[in-house]
Each structure stands twice: as C-alpha cells, then as structure tokens.
C-alpha positions as CSV (number, residue, x, y, z in Angstrom):
1,X,-82.3,265.8,-121.0
2,X,-83.7,263.9,-117.7
3,X,-84.0,260.5,-117.5
4,X,-86.1,258.5,-114.9
5,X,-84.8,255.1,-113.8
6,X,-86.9,253.4,-116.2
7,X,-85.8,255.1,-119.1
8,X,-82.0,254.7,-118.1
9,X,-82.6,251.2,-117.9
10,X,-84.4,250.9,-121.4
11,X,-81.5,252.8,-122.8
12,X,-79.1,250.5,-121.5
13,X,-80.6,247.6,-122.5
14,X,-81.1,249.2,-126.0
15,X,-77.1,249.9,-126.0
16,X,-76.4,246.2,-124.9
17,X,-78.6,245.0,-127.9
18,X,-76.2,246.8,-130.5
19,X,-73.4,244.5,-129.2
20,X,-75.5,241.5,-130.2
21,X,-76.8,243.1,-133.7
22,X,-73.1,243.3,-134.4
23,X,-72.3,239.8,-133.4
24,X,-70.1,240.6,-131.0
25,X,-69.4,239.7,-127.4
26,X,-71.0,242.0,-124.7
27,X,-68.7,243.9,-122.5
28,X,-68.3,242.2,-119.0
29,X,-69.9,244.9,-116.6
30,X,-72.8,245.4,-114.6
31,X,-75.7,247.7,-115.2
32,X,-74.6,251.1,-114.1
33,X,-76.0,252.6,-110.9
34,X,-78.8,255.2,-111.8
35,X,-77.4,257.6,-109.5
36,X,-74.7,258.1,-112.1
37,X,-76.8,259.3,-114.6
38,X,-76.0,263.1,-113.6
39,X,-72.1,262.1,-114.1
40,X,-72.8,260.1,-117.1
41,X,-70.0,261.5,-118.9
42,X,-67.8,258.8,-117.1
43,X,-69.6,255.6,-118.3
44,X,-68.2,253.8,-121.2
45,X,-69.4,250.4,-122.6
46,X,-66.5,248.9,-124.3
47,X,-65.2,246.0,-126.2
48,X,-62.6,246.0,-128.9
49,X,-65.0,245.9,-131.3
50,X,-67.4,248.8,-130.4
51,X,-67.2,251.4,-127.7
52,X,-70.4,253.3,-126.5
53,X,-69.6,256.3,-124.6
54,X,-72.3,258.3,-123.4
55,X,-72.4,262.6,-122.6
56,X,-74.7,265.3,-121.6
57,X,-73.6,267.5,-124.7
58,X,-72.6,267.2,-128.2
59,X,-69.4,269.1,-129.0
60,X,-65.9,268.4,-130.8
61,X,-64.7,268.0,-127.3
62,X,-66.8,265.1,-126.7
63,X,-66.3,263.4,-130.0
64,X,-62.5,263.6,-129.2
65,X,-63.6,261.9,-125.6
66,X,-65.1,259.1,-127.5
67,X,-62.5,258.3,-130.1
68,X,-59.8,258.5,-127.6
69,X,-61.7,256.1,-125.2
70,X,-61.9,253.9,-128.7
71,X,-58.3,254.2,-129.0
72,X,-57.9,252.9,-125.3
73,X,-60.0,249.8,-126.0
74,X,-58.0,249.2,-129.4
75,X,-61.5,249.8,-131.2
76,X,-62.1,251.5,-134.6
77,X,-65.7,252.2,-133.9
78,X,-67.3,254.5,-131.3
79,X,-71.2,255.1,-130.6
80,X,-71.4,258.6,-128.5
81,X,-74.8,259.0,-127.1
82,X,-75.6,262.6,-126.1
83,X,-78.3,263.8,-123.8
84,X,-79.0,267.1,-125.7
85,X,-80.9,267.5,-129.0
86,X,-78.6,267.3,-132.0
87,X,-79.1,270.3,-134.1
88,X,-79.5,269.3,-138.0
89,X,-76.6,270.9,-139.4
90,X,-74.3,269.1,-137.2
91,X,-72.6,265.9,-138.3
92,X,-73.5,262.6,-137.0
93,X,-70.7,260.5,-138.4
94,X,-67.3,261.6,-137.9
95,X,-64.0,259.9,-138.6
96,X,-61.2,261.0,-135.7
97,X,-58.0,259.8,-135.4
98,X,-59.1,256.7,-137.3
99,X,-61.9,256.0,-135.2
100,X,-65.4,256.2,-136.9
101,X,-67.8,257.9,-134.4
102,X,-71.7,257.8,-134.8
103,X,-73.2,260.4,-132.8
104,X,-77.0,259.3,-131.4
105,X,-79.5,261.3,-129.3
106,X,-80.6,259.3,-126.3
107,X,-84.3,259.7,-127.2
108,X,-83.7,257.8,-130.4
109,X,-82.3,255.0,-128.1
110,X,-85.1,254.7,-125.9
111,X,-87.4,253.0,-128.6
112,X,-86.4,249.8,-130.3
113,X,-88.0,250.3,-133.6
114,X,-87.9,246.6,-134.3
115,X,-90.8,246.2,-132.0
116,X,-93.1,247.9,-134.0
117,X,-95.5,245.5,-136.2
118,X,-95.0,247.3,-139.5
119,X,-91.0,247.4,-139.5
120,X,-89.7,244.2,-141.2
121,X,-87.3,241.9,-139.4
122,X,-83.6,242.9,-139.9
123,X,-80.2,241.8,-139.2
124,X,-76.8,242.8,-139.8
125,X,-74.9,240.0,-141.6
126,X,-71.4,238.8,-140.2
127,X,-68.2,238.6,-142.4
128,X,-69.0,235.0,-143.7
129,X,-72.6,235.7,-144.6
130,X,-71.3,238.7,-146.5
131,X,-68.8,237.0,-148.7
132,X,-71.3,234.1,-149.3
133,X,-74.2,236.3,-150.4
134,X,-72.0,238.7,-152.7
135,X,-70.6,235.3,-154.1
136,X,-74.2,234.0,-154.6
137,X,-75.5,237.2,-156.0
138,X,-72.4,237.8,-158.4
139,X,-72.2,241.4,-157.0
140,X,-69.8,243.6,-155.2
141,X,-70.6,245.8,-152.3
142,X,-70.8,249.0,-154.6
143,X,-73.4,247.1,-156.9
144,X,-75.7,246.6,-154.4
145,X,-79.1,248.4,-153.3
146,X,-77.8,251.0,-150.7
147,X,-78.8,252.1,-147.3
148,X,-77.6,255.4,-145.8
149,X,-75.6,254.9,-142.5
150,X,-77.7,257.5,-141.4
151,X,-81.0,255.4,-142.1
152,X,-82.7,254.6,-138.4
153,X,-82.4,251.2,-139.1
154,X,-78.6,251.2,-139.8
155,X,-78.4,253.5,-136.8
156,X,-80.2,251.4,-134.3
157,X,-78.4,248.4,-135.6
158,X,-75.0,250.2,-135.0
159,X,-74.1,249.4,-138.7
160,X,-70.9,250.9,-140.3
161,X,-70.0,251.3,-144.0
162,X,-69.5,248.2,-145.7
163,X,-72.0,246.2,-143.6
164,X,-75.1,244.5,-145.1
165,X,-78.5,244.3,-143.8
166,X,-80.8,241.6,-144.5
167,X,-84.3,242.6,-144.8
168,X,-87.0,239.9,-144.5
169,X,-90.5,241.1,-145.6
170,X,-93.5,238.8,-145.1
171,X,-92.5,235.1,-146.1
172,X,-89.3,233.4,-145.3
173,X,-88.0,233.5,-148.9
174,X,-89.0,237.3,-149.6
175,X,-85.3,238.8,-148.3
176,X,-83.6,241.7,-149.5
177,X,-80.2,242.8,-149.1
178,X,-78.8,246.4,-148.6
179,X,-75.3,247.7,-148.3
180,X,-74.7,250.5,-145.8
181,X,-72.8,253.4,-147.4
C-alpha cells in the first residue's frame, strides 16, 4: 500500500486519537517525517499503556516485534498497523508473551467512522466509570450486553477485553453499554 503525504498525516492523527479514546496521555513525539514511510517498520508510538507499531507486512515475526516493543515500554497492549491486506483467515488479535497484540490494516485507520452521521456517539469508560455503571446496574461484566473485540467500533476505539463502551443514541438519556469480550 502506498500512502501519499495527506493519507499519512490522517493515519497518524487517527492513531493519536486512540490514546484519547483510552483516556491515556499521548506519547511525547513529533509527527514523523513522511519520508520515513518507506522505512515505517522503525516507527513506534509508545506509552506504558499502549504501543502502536507500524509495519509493511503481517507475519508472526512482526507480531513478535510489536510485542517486544511493548515489553520495552512495560505495556501490556500493542496495536500493529500493517500496510498490506490481511487475509480473512489470519488472526487479528493475538496474545504474545503476555502482550495483547491487535492487528489492523492501515486502510481501516484512514477513515474515522465516528465522523459518519449515522454512527452514534461512542466512547470507552474509564475504570471508575466502569465500576459505577456495574454497581448501578447490579451486573457483572459477563452479564452485560456484548460487543466483539473485532467489531469496527471497538477496533477504532482501541478497546480491549474487559472494557465497556458507552453508546449514546439520539437523546442524552438514551444510553446503552456494551462489554467488549
């Protein structure tokens, strides 16, 4: 996949939004130089909560590389963005050496699905909000309505197993919750 400079800037911007969605600080790094796209294998956006790693191809080696990068930053979560099509039979969520690696095609990160008028406003709850909601509803995580970890919304939010997504439909009081499993 060849990106132009505008697409690369949008991809980078959407990746940085993942840190906001997960309620964590963005990594302190400058916008990568577009000339590095050809050697994108070396680019990582990292904090202790989430490592975003870029690679041209999807293979077991690139998954191991993303997990190693996450270990380097003491993170349990890694997002591997690849620039080739991912075959349907390939696994997109992998646990590698204690690190959860989610694999996403770069094309999926170029569009922000939340900008579409028919997609309701959705956000991840932080830990305090999760406890409050489960206590208020008198349910455990397993008893809540489910959302797949591979659902386009959970992928776009960078959701992990055990997260809760708040979905606001229409009115402010028309709110639903889904557990990501």
